[in-house]
C-alpha positions as CSV (number, residue, x, y, z in Angstrom):
1,X,-58.6,87.4,-17.5
2,X,-59.3,83.8,-17.3
3,X,-57.5,80.8,-17.1
4,X,-58.2,77.2,-18.7
5,X,-57.1,74.7,-16.4
6,X,-56.9,70.9,-16.9
7,X,-55.0,67.8,-16.0
8,X,-53.9,65.8,-19.1
9,X,-53.4,62.0,-19.7
10,X,-51.2,62.0,-22.4
11,X,-48.5,64.7,-24.0
12,X,-50.5,67.0,-26.2
13,X,-50.6,70.0,-28.4
14,X,-53.6,72.0,-26.8
15,X,-55.7,74.5,-29.0
16,X,-58.2,76.8,-27.5
17,X,-60.4,78.5,-30.1
18,X,-62.7,81.1,-28.5
19,X,-65.9,82.3,-30.9
20,X,-68.7,84.9,-30.2
21,X,-72.1,83.5,-29.6
22,X,-72.6,84.3,-33.5
23,X,-69.8,82.0,-34.5
24,X,-67.2,85.1,-34.8
25,X,-63.6,84.1,-34.1
26,X,-62.2,85.8,-31.2
27,X,-58.9,84.4,-30.5
28,X,-56.6,81.5,-29.9
29,X,-54.3,80.0,-27.5
30,X,-51.9,77.1,-28.0
31,X,-49.6,75.3,-25.7
32,X,-47.7,72.0,-25.8
33,X,-48.6,70.2,-22.5
34,X,-46.8,67.2,-20.8
35,X,-48.9,64.2,-19.4
36,X,-50.2,64.1,-15.8
37,X,-49.2,67.8,-15.1
38,X,-51.7,70.4,-13.9
39,X,-51.8,72.8,-16.7
40,X,-53.2,76.2,-17.3
41,X,-53.5,78.4,-20.4
42,X,-54.1,81.9,-19.8
43,X,-56.3,84.6,-21.9
44,X,-56.6,87.8,-21.1
45,X,-60.0,88.0,-22.6
46,X,-58.9,90.2,-25.6
47,X,-59.8,89.4,-29.3
48,X,-56.9,88.7,-31.8
49,X,-56.3,92.5,-32.4
50,X,-55.8,93.3,-28.6
51,X,-59.3,94.9,-28.0
52,X,-61.3,93.7,-24.8
53,X,-64.5,91.9,-25.6
54,X,-67.5,92.8,-24.3
55,X,-69.5,91.1,-21.5
56,X,-71.7,88.1,-22.9
57,X,-71.6,84.6,-23.8
58,X,-68.8,82.8,-25.7
59,X,-67.7,79.2,-27.1
60,X,-64.5,77.7,-26.6
61,X,-63.6,74.8,-29.1
62,X,-60.7,72.7,-27.2
63,X,-58.3,70.5,-29.6
64,X,-55.7,68.2,-28.2
65,X,-53.8,66.0,-30.2
66,X,-51.0,63.6,-29.2
67,X,-47.8,63.1,-30.9
68,X,-49.5,59.9,-32.6
69,X,-52.3,62.3,-34.2
70,X,-54.8,61.0,-31.9
71,X,-57.7,63.8,-31.2
72,X,-59.7,65.3,-28.5
73,X,-62.0,67.9,-28.9
74,X,-64.6,69.6,-26.9
75,X,-66.9,72.8,-27.0
76,X,-68.0,74.6,-24.2
77,X,-69.5,78.0,-22.9
78,X,-67.3,80.6,-21.4
79,X,-69.2,83.8,-19.8
80,X,-67.6,87.4,-19.4
81,X,-68.9,89.3,-16.6
82,X,-67.0,92.6,-15.4
C-alpha cells in the first residue's frame, strides 16, 4: 500500500494514473479535493484487475483540474519494494 499526499491550493478533481516502466497502464485513482486541506489518496498496490504488482519502478501521472478547467499535470517515479 501507499498514499499519495499533498496540500492542494484550489478545489480540484485529482486523477492519479499509474504505469509500468514500459508504459503499460496499471491502475487509476480519482478524488475530489478541497483547497487548503491536507489530502491523501490511498492505493493498495494492485493493478486494475486486483492483482498485486511485482517489485519495480513505476511512473504515476498526476492530473488536477479545478472547476474552471485549469489543469496541473506532473509525472513522477514510484518504486515498490516488498
